N, C-alpha and C positions, 0 to 999 in steps of 0.2 A: 428709596435712597435714605441712608442713615442721616439722622439729624446731627447738628454740631455737638450737642452734649453726648450723644451716643458715640460719635467718633472720638471725642476727647476721652470718654471712659475706656473705649477699646484701646486707644493709644496709651493710656495710663497703665492698663493691664499688660499690654505688650512690653512697655518699658520696664515695669516691675518684673515681668517674666524674664526679660533679658538680663536684668541686674541679678536676679536670683540664679540664673544659669551661670553667669560669670562668677558669682560668689562660690557656687558649687565647684566649678572648675579650679578656681584658685585653692579652695579647700582640699580638693583631691590631690593637687600637686604638693600641698603641705603635708598631707597624710602620707603620700608616697615618699617624700623626702625624709620624714620622721620614722615611718614604720615599714617602708617598702610596699610594693604593689599588693602583697598579701594582706596588708592592713586596710586596704580600701574596701569598705562596705558602704552600702547606702546609709546605714546608721552612723558610721564613723565620719563620713563626709558631711552629712547633714549636721551633726553635732559640731564639727569644726567650722562649718559655715554659719552656724547659729540659726538654722531653719529646721522645720519639721521634716522627718524622714519621708513623709509622703511627697514633699516637694522634690526630693532627690530622685525618688522613683518615678515621679511624673515627668521630670526633664530627661532622665536617663533610665530606660527600662532595665538595662543590664549593666553590670560592672564593666564589661568589655566596652560597651557603648560610652560609658563615662571615661574610661581610660583612653580610648581613641580620641575623644573630643578634647581631653586634657592635653594629650600629646600634640595634637594638631594646633590647638590654641597656643600652647607654649612655644612651638616652633614659629608660628605666624607672628606672635607678639614679639619674639626676640628679633626676627627678621625686620619687622617694622621699626623697632627701637634702634636697631643698627642703621637702617636706612635713614632715619631721622637724625641720628647722632653723628654718623660718619659719612662724608661725601664719597661718591663713586671714585673720586680722584685720590683718595687716601692711599698712602704708601703701604706696603706690606708691614712696615714697622708700626705705623699708626693703627693698622688693623690688629696687629698683635697686642698693642697697648690697650686698645678698646676691649678685646676679648679677655685679656688677662685681668683687667680691672673689673669687668663684669663677673667673671668667674670668682675672683677673690672677694668681691663684695657680697655675693649671694651663693655660697657653696651649697646650702641646703636645696635651693632651686635646681642647681646643676646636678646634685646628687639624685634628686627626684627624676630629672630628665634621663640621666644615665640608667637609673633603675628601670624606667619604662622601656628604654631602648633594649636593654638586655632581656627584659620580660617578654618583649615581642618575639624573641627567638623561639619561645615556647608557645606563644599565642598567635596563631596565624591571623586572627582578626585585628591584631595590632600592627602587623608588619608593614602595611602600606603607610600608615601614619608614621611609623619609625623611619621608613626609608625617605620620607619627606625631609627629615633632618639632613641626611646625606646629600640629597639633591640640592638643598639650600646651601650647604657648605661647598658643594661643587660649583654652584653659581658664584659664590664669593671668590673662589679661586679663578674662575673665568674672567674676573675683572682684570687679572694680571697676565694670564696665559691661556692659550688655546691648546696647549700640549696635554693630551688626555692622561698621560702618565703623571705629569706634574699635578694635574687636578686630583687624580686618585691619591697621590702621595700627600697632598695637602689635607684631603678629607681624613685620611688615616692618621696623619700627624696631629691634627687638631683633636680628634677623638682620643688618640693615645695620650696626648699631653694632659687632657682633662682627666682621664682615668687615672693616670699616674699621680696627678696632684691630689685627687680624692683619696687614693690609697696611701699616700705619704703624709697627708694632713698638712702639707706645706702649700703656700700660695704659689701660683704660677709665676715664674720669673718672666716679666714682659720683655726684658732685653734678650734673654735666651730664646724666647718664642719668636722675637723679631728676627734673630739670626736664622732660625729654622725656616721661617716664612720666606725670608729673602733668598735663602738657598733653593727652596722649592719653587718659588714663583718668579724669580728673576732669571731670564735666559743667561746662559754662560757668555762671557765676553770673549 
């Protein structure tokens, strides 16, 4: 049975390892946002995170493993942030306001996410992680409707609005997004 000091040492190493992993994932998303997926190397991510390259290769043996983990972490973190910030009872307009504010406040992070989603079209190892984003946005839509066509339309509209905002360098208009969400998610009267 491990002694108390041995457990504390193991827990400290585990905590430091988790912190390093988190720093590497955050750094990977910054590199993707700045340089695209092609710019992601163990060396570039380690330098961005301020750690030795050996730590990047220790935590992520391959670049695909790193990109998958970054995309999964990004989706899960965003879903958690939204769950903590916006109640399930939020209206489609409130959801639109939250999403627009998030996008407009951190375009680089969104650019990195979209870059990885598109990169997954050519990298089968990333596809499952990329599809998690669509499943998450579909769950958001199901807060308001059980119509599968409306859910698909919402997923497409949200991704399309984000992509168009990135292409135009203009912020997402929360009021216009609210009108779109209302049309897609509110049953006709």
